[in-house]
C-alpha positions as CSV (number, residue, x, y, z in Angstrom):
1,X,0.0,0.0,0.0
2,X,2.8,2.4,0.9
3,X,4.9,1.5,-2.1
4,X,1.9,2.1,-4.5
5,X,1.3,5.5,-2.8
6,X,4.9,6.5,-3.3
7,X,5.1,5.2,-6.8
8,X,1.9,7.1,-7.8
9,X,3.3,10.4,-6.4
10,X,6.8,9.9,-7.9
11,X,5.1,9.4,-11.3
12,X,3.4,12.8,-10.8
13,X,6.7,14.4,-9.7
14,X,8.6,12.9,-12.6
15,X,5.9,14.3,-15.0
16,X,6.7,17.8,-13.8
17,X,10.5,17.4,-14.0
18,X,12.3,19.6,-16.5
19,X,14.3,16.7,-18.0
20,X,14.7,12.9,-17.8
21,X,17.9,13.5,-15.9
22,X,15.8,14.8,-13.0
23,X,13.5,11.7,-12.9
24,X,13.6,9.4,-9.8
25,X,13.9,5.9,-11.2
26,X,14.8,3.7,-8.3
27,X,14.3,4.1,-4.6
28,X,14.2,2.2,-1.3
29,X,12.9,3.0,2.2
30,X,15.7,2.9,4.8
31,X,15.0,1.9,8.4
32,X,16.2,5.3,9.7
33,X,16.6,8.8,8.6
34,X,20.0,10.4,7.7
35,X,21.3,12.4,10.6
36,X,24.3,14.3,11.9
37,X,24.6,11.8,14.8
38,X,24.5,8.9,12.3
39,X,27.4,10.7,10.5
40,X,25.5,10.8,7.1
41,X,25.0,14.6,7.3
42,X,27.4,17.5,7.9
43,X,26.6,20.2,10.5
44,X,25.0,22.3,7.7
45,X,22.8,19.2,6.7
46,X,24.7,18.4,3.5
47,X,24.8,14.7,2.6
48,X,28.2,13.0,3.1
49,X,28.1,10.9,-0.2
50,X,31.2,8.9,0.6
51,X,29.9,7.9,4.1
52,X,26.4,7.0,2.7
53,X,27.9,5.0,-0.2
54,X,30.0,3.0,2.3
55,X,27.3,2.6,4.9
56,X,24.5,1.5,2.5
57,X,26.6,-0.3,-0.2
58,X,24.6,-3.4,0.0
59,X,21.2,-1.6,-0.4
60,X,22.6,0.5,-3.3
61,X,24.1,-2.6,-5.1
62,X,20.7,-4.4,-4.6
63,X,18.9,-1.6,-6.4
64,X,21.1,-2.0,-9.5
65,X,21.3,-5.8,-9.5
């Protein structure tokens, strides 16, 4: 039920995107939010891509398998 709700709204959001490069194509729901304490975000709330890639490597690989 939740997946279908998210898919429906992503379809709407992708329809309003300026280009195909801005489309969300794959997504997963993680068990917790990114946080400063979890070391995924900086003090200015920017994503630490290297940390997220290392921490969630298995989930990312599963999306593209």
